[in-house]
Structure formats: C-alpha cells, structure tokens
DRENTIMI-798056 format. One record per residue: residue in three letters; z, x, y of N, C-alpha, C in turn. Coordinates in steps of 0.2 Angstrom, whole numbers, plus 5000, padded with zeros to 4 digits. Layout:
N
@residuo->ala&nw->Z&nu->X&nv->Y&caw->Z&cau->X&cav->Y&cw->Z&cu->X&cv->Y
...
% end
This chain:
165
@residuo->met&nw->4815&nu->5415&nv->5151&caw->4820&cau->5411&cav->5148&cw->4820&cu->5405&cv->5152
@residuo->lys&nw->4820&nu->5399&nv->5150&caw->4821&cau->5392&cav->5153&cw->4827&cu->5389&cv->5151
@residuo->ile&nw->4830&nu->5386&nv->5156&caw->4837&cau->5383&cav->5154&cw->4835&cu->5376&cv->5155
@residuo->met&nw->4837&nu->5372&nv->5149&caw->4836&cau->5365&cav->5149&cw->4841&cu->5361&cv->5151
@residuo->val&nw->4839&nu->5356&nv->5155&caw->4844&cau->5351&cav->5158&cw->4843&cu->5345&cv->5155
@residuo->lys&nw->4847&nu->5342&nv->5153&caw->4847&cau->5335&cav->5150&cw->4851&cu->5330&cv->5155
@residuo->glu&nw->4848&nu->5324&nv->5157&caw->4852&cau->5319&cav->5161&cw->4858&cu->5317&cv->5157
@residuo->ser&nw->4858&nu->5316&nv->5151&caw->4864&cau->5314&cav->5147&cw->4870&cu->5318&cv->5148
@residuo->gly&nw->4868&nu->5325&nv->5148&caw->4874&cau->5329&cav->5150&cw->4877&cu->5329&cv->5156
@residuo->val&nw->4874&nu->5327&nv->5161&caw->4876&cau->5325&cav->5168&cw->4881&cu->5319&cv->5168
@residuo->ile&nw->4880&nu->5314&nv->5164&caw->4884&cau->5308&cav->5163&cw->4889&cu->5309&cv->5158
@residuo->asp&nw->4888&nu->5313&nv->5153&caw->4893&cau->5314&cav->5148&cw->4899&cu->5318&cv->5150
@residuo->met&nw->4898&nu->5323&nv->5155&caw->4904&cau->5327&cav->5157&cw->4909&cu->5323&cv->5161
@residuo->pro&nw->4906&nu->5319&nv->5166&caw->4912&cau->5315&cav->5169&cw->4915&cu->5310&cv->5165
@residuo->leu&nw->4912&nu->5307&nv->5160&caw->4915&cau->5302&cav->5156&cw->4920&cu->5306&cv->5151
@residuo->arg&nw->4919&nu->5312&nv->5149&caw->4924&cau->5316&cav->5145&cw->4930&cu->5317&cv->5150
@residuo->leu&nw->4929&nu->5319&nv->5155&caw->4935&cau->5320&cav->5160&cw->4939&cu->5314&cv->5162
@residuo->leu&nw->4935&nu->5308&nv->5162&caw->4939&cau->5302&cav->5164&cw->4943&cu->5300&cv->5157
@residuo->ile&nw->4941&nu->5301&nv->5151&caw->4944&cau->5300&cav->5146&cw->4951&cu->5304&cv->5145
@residuo->ile&nw->4950&nu->5311&nv->5147&caw->4955&cau->5316&cav->5146&cw->4961&cu->5314&cv->5152
@residuo->leu&nw->4959&nu->5312&nv->5157&caw->4963&cau->5310&cav->5162&cw->4966&cu->5303&cv->5161
@residuo->val&nw->4964&nu->5298&nv->5158&caw->4967&cau->5292&cav->5156&cw->4972&cu->5295&cv->5150
@residuo->ile&nw->4971&nu->5298&nv->5145&caw->4976&cau->5300&cav->5141&cw->4982&cu->5304&cv->5144
@residuo->leu&nw->4980&nu->5308&nv->5148&caw->4985&cau->5312&cav->5152&cw->4990&cu->5307&cv->5156
@residuo->val&nw->4987&nu->5302&nv->5159&caw->4991&cau->5298&cav->5163&cw->4995&cu->5293&cv->5159
@residuo->ile&nw->4994&nu->5292&nv->5153&caw->4998&cau->5288&cav->5148&cw->5003&cu->5292&cv->5145
@residuo->thr&nw->5001&nu->5299&nv->5143&caw->5006&cau->5303&cav->5139&cw->5011&cu->5306&cv->5143
@residuo->val&nw->5009&nu->5309&nv->5149&caw->5014&cau->5313&cav->5153&cw->5020&cu->5309&cv->5154
@residuo->pro&nw->5020&nu->5303&nv->5158&caw->5027&cau->5299&cav->5159&cw->5030&cu->5298&cv->5153
@residuo->leu&nw->5027&nu->5296&nv->5146&caw->5031&cau->5296&cav->5141&cw->5034&cu->5302&cv->5139
@residuo->val&nw->5031&nu->5308&nv->5139&caw->5034&cau->5314&cav->5137&cw->5040&cu->5316&cv->5142
@residuo->leu&nw->5039&nu->5314&nv->5148&caw->5045&cau->5315&cav->5153&cw->5051&cu->5310&cv->5152
@residuo->ser&nw->5049&nu->5304&nv->5150&caw->5054&cau->5300&cav->5149&cw->5059&cu->5301&cv->5143
@residuo->ile&nw->5055&nu->5304&nv->5138&caw->5058&cau->5307&cav->5131&cw->5062&cu->5312&cv->5132
@residuo->ala&nw->5060&nu->5317&nv->5137&caw->5064&cau->5322&cav->5138&cw->5071&cu->5321&cv->5143
@residuo->gly&nw->5069&nu->5316&nv->5147&caw->5075&cau->5314&cav->5151&cw->5081&cu->5310&cv->5147
@residuo->tyr&nw->5078&nu->5306&nv->5142&caw->5083&cau->5303&cav->5138&cw->5087&cu->5307&cv->5133
@residuo->tyr&nw->5083&nu->5313&nv->5130&caw->5086&cau->5317&cav->5126&cw->5091&cu->5321&cv->5130
@residuo->ser&nw->5090&nu->5323&nv->5137&caw->5094&cau->5327&cav->5141&cw->5100&cu->5323&cv->5142
@residuo->ser&nw->5100&nu->5316&nv->5143&caw->5106&cau->5312&cav->5144&cw->5110&cu->5311&cv->5138
@residuo->val&nw->5106&nu->5310&nv->5133&caw->5110&cau->5310&cav->5126&cw->5113&cu->5316&cv->5124
@residuo->ser&nw->5111&nu->5322&nv->5126&caw->5115&cau->5328&cav->5123&cw->5120&cu->5329&cv->5128
@residuo->ala&nw->5120&nu->5327&nv->5135&caw->5125&cau->5328&cav->5139&cw->5131&cu->5323&cv->5137
@residuo->glu&nw->5129&nu->5317&nv->5135&caw->5135&cau->5312&cav->5133&cw->5138&cu->5315&cv->5127
@residuo->gln&nw->5134&nu->5318&nv->5122&caw->5137&cau->5320&cav->5116&cw->5142&cu->5327&cv->5117
@residuo->glu&nw->5140&nu->5331&nv->5122&caw->5144&cau->5336&cav->5125&cw->5151&cu->5333&cv->5128
@residuo->met&nw->5150&nu->5328&nv->5132&caw->5156&cau->5325&cav->5135&cw->5161&cu->5322&cv->5130
@residuo->ile&nw->5158&nu->5319&nv->5124&caw->5162&cau->5316&cav->5119&cw->5165&cu->5322&cv->5115
@residuo->ala&nw->5161&nu->5327&nv->5114&caw->5164&cau->5333&cav->5110&cw->5170&cu->5336&cv->5114
@residuo->gln&nw->5170&nu->5336&nv->5120&caw->5175&cau->5340&cav->5124&cw->5181&cu->5335&cv->5124
@residuo->ala&nw->5180&nu->5328&nv->5124&caw->5186&cau->5324&cav->5123&cw->5189&cu->5324&cv->5117
@residuo->asn&nw->5185&nu->5325&nv->5111&caw->5187&cau->5326&cav->5105&cw->5191&cu->5332&cv->5104
@residuo->tyr&nw->5189&nu->5337&nv->5107&caw->5193&cau->5344&cav->5107&cw->5200&cu->5343&cv->5111
@residuo->leu&nw->5200&nu->5340&nv->5116&caw->5206&cau->5338&cav->5120&cw->5211&cu->5334&cv->5115
@residuo->arg&nw->5207&nu->5329&nv->5112&caw->5212&cau->5325&cav->5107&cw->5215&cu->5330&cv->5102
@residuo->asp&nw->5211&nu->5334&nv->5099&caw->5213&cau->5338&cav->5093&cw->5218&cu->5343&cv->5096
@residuo->lys&nw->5218&nu->5346&nv->5102&caw->5224&cau->5350&cav->5104&cw->5230&cu->5346&cv->5106
@residuo->ile&nw->5229&nu->5340&nv->5108&caw->5235&cau->5336&cav->5109&cw->5238&cu->5334&cv->5102
@residuo->val&nw->5235&nu->5333&nv->5097&caw->5238&cau->5332&cav->5090&cw->5241&cu->5338&cv->5088
@residuo->met&nw->5238&nu->5344&nv->5089&caw->5241&cau->5350&cav->5087&cw->5247&cu->5351&cv->5091
@residuo->val&nw->5248&nu->5350&nv->5097&caw->5254&cau->5351&cav->5101&cw->5260&cu->5346&cv->5098
@residuo->tyr&nw->5257&nu->5340&nv->5097&caw->5262&cau->5335&cav->5094&cw->5265&cu->5337&cv->5088
@residuo->ser&nw->5261&nu->5340&nv->5084&caw->5264&cau->5342&cav->5077&cw->5268&cu->5348&cv->5078
@residuo->met&nw->5269&nu->5351&nv->5084&caw->5274&cau->5357&cav->5085&cw->5281&cu->5354&cv->5088
@residuo->gly&nw->5285&nu->5359&nv->5089&caw->5292&cau->5357&cav->5091&cw->5292&cu->5354&cv->5098
@residuo->val&nw->5298&nu->5351&nv->5101&caw->5299&cau->5349&cav->5108&cw->5298&cu->5354&cv->5112
@residuo->asn&nw->5294&nu->5352&nv->5118&caw->5294&cau->5357&cav->5123&cw->5289&cu->5362&cv->5121
@residuo->ser&nw->5285&nu->5362&nv->5116&caw->5279&cau->5366&cav->5114&cw->5273&cu->5364&cv->5119
@residuo->ser&nw->5270&nu->5370&nv->5121&caw->5264&cau->5368&cav->5126&cw->5258&cu->5373&cv->5124
@residuo->leu&nw->5253&nu->5370&nv->5127&caw->5247&cau->5374&cav->5126&cw->5242&cu->5373&cv->5132
@residuo->lys&nw->5239&nu->5378&nv->5135&caw->5233&cau->5378&cav->5140&cw->5227&cu->5378&cv->5137
@residuo->ile&nw->5223&nu->5373&nv->5138&caw->5216&cau->5374&cav->5137&cw->5211&cu->5372&cv->5142
@residuo->thr&nw->5205&nu->5374&nv->5141&caw->5199&cau->5373&cav->5147&cw->5195&cu->5368&cv->5143
@residuo->val&nw->5193&nu->5363&nv->5147&caw->5188&cau->5358&cav->5145&cw->5183&cu->5357&cv->5151
@residuo->ser&nw->5176&nu->5357&nv->5149&caw->5170&cau->5356&cav->5154&cw->5167&cu->5350&cv->5152
@residuo->phe&nw->5166&nu->5346&nv->5157&caw->5163&cau->5339&cav->5156&cw->5156&cu->5340&cv->5160
@residuo->pro&nw->5151&nu->5337&nv->5158&caw->5144&cau->5338&cav->5160&cw->5143&cu->5334&cv->5167
@residuo->lys&nw->5138&nu->5335&nv->5170&caw->5137&cau->5332&cav->5177&cw->5136&cu->5324&cv->5176
@residuo->asn&nw->5134&nu->5321&nv->5171&caw->5133&cau->5314&cav->5170&cw->5139&cu->5310&cv->5168
@residuo->thr&nw->5145&nu->5314&nv->5168&caw->5152&cau->5311&cav->5166&cw->5154&cu->5306&cv->5172
@residuo->glu&nw->5155&nu->5300&nv->5171&caw->5158&cau->5296&cav->5176&cw->5165&cu->5297&cv->5177
@residuo->tyr&nw->5168&nu->5297&nv->5171&caw->5176&cau->5298&cav->5171&cw->5178&cu->5300&cv->5163
@residuo->val&nw->5184&nu->5303&nv->5163&caw->5187&cau->5304&cav->5157&cw->5195&cu->5302&cv->5159
@residuo->lys&nw->5197&nu->5297&nv->5156&caw->5204&cau->5294&cav->5157&cw->5208&cu->5296&cv->5151
@residuo->val&nw->5214&nu->5300&nv->5152&caw->5218&cau->5302&cav->5147&cw->5225&cu->5299&cv->5147
@residuo->gly&nw->5226&nu->5295&nv->5142&caw->5233&cau->5292&cav->5142&cw->5234&cu->5287&cv->5147
@residuo->gly&nw->5241&nu->5285&nv->5148&caw->5243&cau->5280&cav->5154&cw->5250&cu->5280&cv->5154
@residuo->pro&nw->5253&nu->5275&nv->5157&caw->5260&cau->5274&cav->5157&cw->5263&cu->5274&cv->5150
@residuo->leu&nw->5269&nu->5276&nv->5149&caw->5272&cau->5276&cav->5142&cw->5272&cu->5270&cv->5139
@residuo->asn&nw->5273&nu->5265&nv->5143&caw->5275&cau->5258&cav->5141&cw->5269&cu->5254&cv->5140
@residuo->ser&nw->5262&nu->5256&nv->5141&caw->5256&cau->5253&cav->5140&cw->5253&cu->5256&cv->5134
@residuo->asp&nw->5248&nu->5251&nv->5131&caw->5244&cau->5253&cav->5125&cw->5239&cu->5258&cv->5128
@residuo->asn&nw->5237&nu->5259&nv->5134&caw->5232&cau->5264&cav->5136&cw->5235&cu->5271&cv->5134
@residuo->ser&nw->5241&nu->5272&nv->5134&caw->5244&cau->5279&cav->5132&cw->5242&cu->5281&cv->5126
@residuo->tyr&nw->5239&nu->5277&nv->5121&caw->5237&cau->5280&cav->5115&cw->5229&cu->5282&cv->5115
@residuo->phe&nw->5226&nu->5281&nv->5121&caw->5218&cau->5282&cav->5120&cw->5216&cu->5288&cv->5125
@residuo->ile&nw->5210&nu->5291&nv->5125&caw->5206&cau->5295&cav->5129&cw->5200&cu->5290&cv->5130
@residuo->arg&nw->5199&nu->5288&nv->5136&caw->5193&cau->5285&cav->5137&cw->5188&cu->5289&cv->5141
@residuo->val&nw->5181&nu->5289&nv->5139&caw->5176&cau->5292&cav->5142&cw->5169&cu->5288&cv->5144
@residuo->lys&nw->5167&nu->5290&nv->5150&caw->5161&cau->5286&cav->5151&cw->5156&cu->5290&cv->5154
@residuo->ala&nw->5150&nu->5290&nv->5152&caw->5144&cau->5293&cav->5156&cw->5140&cu->5288&cv->5160
@residuo->tyr&nw->5137&nu->5290&nv->5165&caw->5134&cau->5286&cav->5170&cw->5128&cu->5282&cv->5165
@residuo->asn&nw->5127&nu->5275&nv->5166&caw->5122&cau->5271&cav->5162&cw->5123&cu->5271&cv->5154
@residuo->ser&nw->5130&nu->5272&nv->5153&caw->5132&cau->5271&cav->5145&cw->5138&cu->5267&cv->5145
@residuo->pro&nw->5139&nu->5265&nv->5139&caw->5146&cau->5261&cav->5138&cw->5151&cu->5266&cv->5137
@residuo->glu&nw->5157&nu->5263&nv->5139&caw->5163&cau->5267&cav->5138&cw->5165&cu->5269&cv->5131
@residuo->arg&nw->5167&nu->5275&nv->5130&caw->5170&cau->5276&cav->5123&cw->5177&cu->5277&cv->5123
@residuo->ile&nw->5180&nu->5274&nv->5118&caw->5187&cau->5275&cav->5117&cw->5189&cu->5279&cv->5111
@residuo->ile&nw->5193&nu->5285&nv->5112&caw->5196&cau->5289&cav->5107&cw->5203&cu->5288&cv->5105
@residuo->leu&nw->5205&nu->5286&nv->5100&caw->5211&cau->5285&cav->5098&cw->5215&cu->5292&cv->5097
@residuo->val&nw->5221&nu->5292&nv->5100&caw->5225&cau->5299&cav->5099&cw->5230&cu->5297&cv->5093
@residuo->lys&nw->5230&nu->5300&nv->5087&caw->5235&cau->5299&cav->5083&cw->5236&cu->5305&cv->5078
@residuo->his&nw->5241&nu->5305&nv->5075&caw->5243&cau->5310&cav->5070&cw->5245&cu->5307&cv->5063
@residuo->gly&nw->5239&nu->5307&nv->5059&caw->5240&cau->5303&cav->5052&cw->5239&cu->5296&cv->5055
@residuo->asn&nw->5244&nu->5292&nv->5053&caw->5244&cau->5285&cav->5054&cw->5248&cu->5283&cv->5060
@residuo->val&nw->5251&nu->5288&nv->5063&caw->5255&cau->5286&cav->5069&cw->5251&cu->5288&cv->5076
@residuo->gly&nw->5251&nu->5283&nv->5080&caw->5248&cau->5284&cav->5087&cw->5252&cu->5288&cv->5091
@residuo->ile&nw->5249&nu->5293&nv->5095&caw->5253&cau->5298&cav->5099&cw->5252&cu->5295&cv->5106
@residuo->arg&nw->5257&nu->5294&nv->5109&caw->5258&cau->5292&cav->5117&cw->5257&cu->5298&cv->5121
@residuo->val&nw->5252&nu->5297&nv->5126&caw->5249&cau->5302&cav->5130&cw->5250&cu->5300&cv->5137
@residuo->thr&nw->5253&nu->5304&nv->5141&caw->5253&cau->5302&cav->5148&cw->5252&cu->5308&cv->5152
@residuo->ser&nw->5252&nu->5307&nv->5159&caw->5251&cau->5313&cav->5164&cw->5257&cu->5311&cv->5169
@residuo->asn&nw->5264&nu->5312&nv->5168&caw->5269&cau->5311&cav->5172&cw->5269&cu->5303&cv->5173
@residuo->asn&nw->5268&nu->5299&nv->5167&caw->5269&cau->5292&cav->5167&cw->5263&cu->5289&cv->5170
@residuo->thr&nw->5257&nu->5292&nv->5171&caw->5252&cau->5289&cav->5174&cw->5245&cu->5291&cv->5170
@residuo->thr&nw->5240&nu->5289&nv->5171&caw->5233&cau->5291&cav->5168&cw->5230&cu->5297&cv->5171
@residuo->met&nw->5229&nu->5301&nv->5168&caw->5226&cau->5308&cav->5170&cw->5218&cu->5306&cv->5170
@residuo->val&nw->5215&nu->5307&nv->5176&caw->5208&cau->5306&cav->5177&cw->5204&cu->5312&cv->5178
@residuo->met&nw->5198&nu->5313&nv->5175&caw->5194&cau->5319&cav->5176&cw->5187&cu->5317&cv->5177
@residuo->trp&nw->5183&nu->5321&nv->5181&caw->5176&cau->5319&cav->5181&cw->5172&cu->5325&cv->5179
@residuo->ser&nw->5165&nu->5325&nv->5181&caw->5161&cau->5331&cav->5179&cw->5165&cu->5337&cv->5182
@residuo->gly&nw->5165&nu->5343&nv->5178&caw->5167&cau->5349&cav->5180&cw->5172&cu->5352&cv->5175
@residuo->thr&nw->5175&nu->5358&nv->5177&caw->5179&cau->5362&cav->5172&cw->5186&cu->5361&cv->5174
@residuo->tyr&nw->5191&nu->5360&nv->5169&caw->5197&cau->5359&cav->5170&cw->5202&cu->5363&cv->5165
@residuo->arg&nw->5207&nu->5365&nv->5168&caw->5212&cau->5369&cav->5165&cw->5218&cu->5364&cv->5164
@residuo->val&nw->5219&nu->5362&nv->5157&caw->5224&cau->5357&cav->5155&cw->5230&cu->5359&cv->5152
@residuo->leu&nw->5236&nu->5358&nv->5154&caw->5243&cau->5360&cav->5150&cw->5245&cu->5354&cv->5147
@residuo->ile&nw->5245&nu->5355&nv->5140&caw->5248&cau->5350&cav->5135&cw->5255&cu->5351&cv->5133
@residuo->thr&nw->5259&nu->5346&nv->5134&caw->5267&cau->5348&cav->5132&cw->5269&cu->5342&cv->5128
@residuo->lys&nw->5273&nu->5344&nv->5122&caw->5276&cau->5339&cav->5119&cw->5283&cu->5338&cv->5122
@residuo->met&nw->5285&nu->5331&nv->5123&caw->5291&cau->5330&cav->5126&cw->5295&cu->5325&cv->5122
@residuo->leu&nw->5302&nu->5325&nv->5123&caw->5306&cau->5320&cav->5120&cw->5307&cu->5315&cv->5125
@residuo->cys&nw->5306&nu->5308&nv->5123&caw->5307&cau->5303&cav->5128&cw->5315&cu->5302&cv->5128
@residuo->asn&nw->5317&nu->5300&nv->5135&caw->5324&cau->5298&cav->5136&cw->5326&cu->5291&cv->5135
@residuo->tyr&nw->5321&nu->5287&nv->5132&caw->5323&cau->5280&cav->5131&cw->5319&cu->5278&cv->5125
@residuo->asp&nw->5320&nu->5272&nv->5122&caw->5317&cau->5270&cav->5115&cw->5311&cu->5267&cv->5117
@residuo->leu&nw->5305&nu->5271&nv->5115&caw->5299&cau->5269&cav->5116&cw->5296&cu->5264&cv->5111
@residuo->asp&nw->5298&nu->5265&nv->5104&caw->5295&cau->5261&cav->5099&cw->5300&cu->5255&cv->5097
@residuo->gly&nw->5305&nu->5254&nv->5101&caw->5310&cau->5249&cav->5100&cw->5314&cu->5248&cv->5093
@residuo->asn&nw->5315&nu->5254&nv->5090&caw->5319&cau->5255&cav->5084&cw->5326&cu->5256&cv->5085
@residuo->gly&nw->5328&nu->5256&nv->5092&caw->5335&cau->5257&cav->5093&cw->5337&cu->5265&cv->5094
@residuo->tyr&nw->5333&nu->5269&nv->5092&caw->5334&cau->5277&cav->5092&cw->5331&cu->5280&cv->5098
@residuo->leu&nw->5334&nu->5285&nv->5101&caw->5331&cau->5289&cav->5106&cw->5327&cu->5295&cv->5103
@residuo->asp&nw->5324&nu->5294&nv->5098&caw->5321&cau->5300&cav->5095&cw->5312&cu->5299&cv->5095
@residuo->asp&nw->5311&nu->5297&nv->5101&caw->5303&cau->5296&cav->5102&cw->5300&cu->5302&cv->5106
@residuo->phe&nw->5294&nu->5303&nv->5104&caw->5291&cau->5309&cav->5107&cw->5284&cu->5307&cv->5111
@residuo->tyr&nw->5282&nu->5310&nv->5115&caw->5276&cau->5309&cav->5118&cw->5273&cu->5316&cv->5120
@residuo->val&nw->5266&nu->5316&nv->5122&caw->5263&cau->5322&cav->5125&cw->5261&cu->5320&cv->5132
@residuo->asn&nw->5263&nu->5325&nv->5136&caw->5262&cau->5325&cav->5143&cw->5256&cu->5330&cv->5145
@residuo->val&nw->5251&nu->5328&nv->5148&caw->5245&cau->5332&cav->5150&cw->5244&cu->5332&cv->5157
@residuo->glu&nw->5242&nu->5337&nv->5160&caw->5241&cau->5338&cav->5167&cw->5236&cu->5344&cv->5168
@residuo->val&nw->5232&nu->5343&nv->5174&caw->5227&cau->5348&cav->5176&cw->5232&cu->5353&cv->5180
@residuo->val&nw->5231&nu->5359&nv->5179&caw->5235&cau->5365&cav->5182&cw->5230&cu->5370&cv->5185
@residuo->glu&nw->5232&nu->5373&nv->5190&caw->5229&cau->5379&cav->5193&cw->5231&cu->5385&cv->5190
@residuo->glu&nw->5226&nu->5390&nv->5189&caw->5228&cau->5396&cav->5187&cw->5227&cu->5401&cv->5193
% end
C-alpha cells in the first residue's frame, strides 16, 4: 500500500493553523473583556442591592416606635469604593445612602417613608463602609430639637452604627 503525499497538503496545513491562530488572537481578549465587564457589573448590582436592603430596614425601623432597633448584616463586594450612610442631622446628606464602585459613578439612594424623607445619621456624622461584611445596628430616635422647623419637638431620625458581636 502506497501513501500519497501532495505538496498542496504541506502548504495547506500551516495556512489553516495560521487562520485558526488569528481567530483565537482576536476572540480570546474579547471574551475575557466581556467576562470581566460582566463580573464588574454583577458586583456593582450586588453592592446596590445591599444598600437597598439597608434602606428598606431603615424604613422598617422608622415605621416602628421610638427606641425600636434592629441588627442586620450587610456585605459589600470587593469593588466597593465606599458606602456612605446619612450625615449630620442638619445637612441634606442625612436623607441619602451614597454608594460607589471603583470605575463607576456614584449612586444616590433616597431614604424615605411614603413621601417623607427619613433623616439618617451615625451619631450625627456619616457612617462609611467599604468592601466587607458589617453588622449594623439601626435605631429610631426622638430628636431633642426641632429638625423640620415647624416649632415642635416631635421629630424623629434613625441612627445607624457598625457594631461588634
């Protein structure tokens, strides 16, 4: 039995390998880029979901009686640049949770109960968290001065703080 060798087969094989190599060189970085983007987007969505969970628990505590409290656990992914909760009671920042992932714009979440904004503070400052897991104590408090300027001392706020267990 005789094996037939053609010269065109010798040239054709390296050409096919070269075409396959060019296709791989073009597609592999694209696939890796898409995978990295998806990972970044899903981590940012997780960060926003955790901030919304925190907001929902703040609203729940606000709808309860004075000195009501709740401990929750929140976890922010590694690409979290910061999570800023509330601010000084006399500032507009006290109505917001601000979240930011690396290489993304800041997102602002309004904390409100119905049409009423809820003032949130951490001992009259902004509570800042980064990536990681935190145990947070949320407490509804009665303010000892007139927050809304209506002349009555019936104003409430929610105090949040990271606690150790």
